[in-house]
C-alpha positions in Angstrom: 62.1 0.4 123.5 58.8 -0.9 121.7 58.1 -3.0 124.9 58.2 0.1 126.8 55.7 1.8 124.3 52.9 -1.0 124.1 53.1 -1.3 127.9 52.6 2.2 128.6 49.5 1.8 126.1 48.1 -1.7 127.6 49.9 -2.1 131.0 47.7 -5.1 131.7 50.0 -6.6 129.1 52.7 -6.8 131.8 51.2 -8.2 134.3 52.0 -11.8 134.0 55.6 -10.5 133.8 55.7 -8.2 136.7 57.6 -10.0 139.0 60.4 -10.9 136.3 60.6 -7.0 135.4 60.6 -6.3 139.2 63.6 -8.7 139.8 65.3 -7.3 136.6 64.7 -3.9 137.9 66.0 -4.7 141.5 69.4 -6.2 140.1 70.1 -4.0 137.4 73.1 -1.2 137.5 72.0 -0.6 133.8 70.4 3.5 134.1 69.1 2.9 130.5 67.5 -0.5 131.4 66.5 1.2 134.9 64.8 4.2 133.1 62.7 1.9 130.8 61.7 -0.4 133.9 60.7 2.4 136.1 58.7 4.0 133.3 56.9 0.5 133.1 56.3 0.1 136.5 55.1 3.8 136.8 52.2 2.7 134.7 51.3 -0.8 135.8 49.1 -1.6 138.5 51.1 -3.1 141.1 50.3 -5.1 144.6 51.4 -4.3 147.7 53.6 -7.2 147.7 55.4 -6.2 144.6 55.5 -2.2 146.0 57.3 -3.4 148.7 60.1 -4.7 146.6 60.9 -1.7 144.4 59.7 1.3 146.5 63.2 1.4 148.6 64.9 1.2 145.3 62.8 3.9 143.8 63.5 6.1 147.4 67.2 5.1 146.9 67.4 6.4 143.0 65.6 9.9 143.6 68.6 10.7 146.3 71.3 9.2 144.0 73.4 11.7 142.2 74.6 9.1 140.0 71.3 8.6 138.6 69.8 10.3 135.4 67.4 12.4 135.8 64.7 10.4 133.9 65.0 7.1 136.0 64.5 9.8 138.8 61.4 11.3 137.8 59.9 7.8 136.9 60.8 6.5 140.4 58.9 9.7 141.8 55.8 8.4 139.6 56.0 5.5 140.8 56.2 6.2 144.4 53.5 9.2 144.2 51.0 6.4 142.0 51.3 4.1 144.9 51.4 6.2 148.2 48.0 5.5 149.2 49.1 1.9 150.0 51.5 2.8 152.4 50.4 6.4 153.4 53.4 6.3 156.2 55.8 7.2 153.8 54.5 10.1 152.6 56.4 12.3 155.2 59.7 10.7 154.0 58.9 11.3 150.5 58.0 15.1 151.0 61.3 15.7 152.8 63.4 13.8 150.1 61.7 15.8 147.2 62.2 19.1 149.3 66.0 18.1 149.8 66.9 17.2 146.3 64.7 19.8 144.4 67.4 22.4 144.1 69.9 20.0 143.4 68.7 18.5 140.2 67.5 19.6 136.5 64.6 21.4 135.7 62.7 18.4 134.7 63.2 17.0 137.9 62.0 20.5 140.0 59.0 20.6 137.7 57.9 16.9 138.3 58.8 17.2 141.9 56.8 20.5 142.5 53.8 18.8 140.8 53.8 16.4 143.0 54.4 18.5 146.4 51.9 20.5 145.6 49.3 17.3 145.2 50.5 16.1 148.6 49.9 19.3 150.6 
C-alpha cells in the first residue's frame, strides 16, 4: 500500500519498473494486487507498447462480474487516460461502459457517467 501512495504522488519513480509491474498485472489473479497495480498504472505515463500490453486486460476487467468495482474503476481510468493513443477504441469503450453501467455499483456508475460525459 505504501508503494501505491508513493507512486501516486511521484509517478516518475515507477518508470524503470513499469515493465515488471505490467508483467505482474497481466499474470495475477489476486484482486487486491490487481487493484493496487491498476491504480498505479492509472497514474503512470505509459508507452504505446506498454499500453498495448494492458488495455485488453483493462477492458476485460471492466466486463468481468467477478472483478471488484475498485479494479473496474481504475481500469476505466487507465483506458480513459490513454484513449488518445488508440482513438479507434473509443466506440468500444463507450459501448462497454453503457452496457455495464446499470450492472454495477454506484461508484462504477458515477465514474462511468463522468467518462461518458467527457467522451461525448
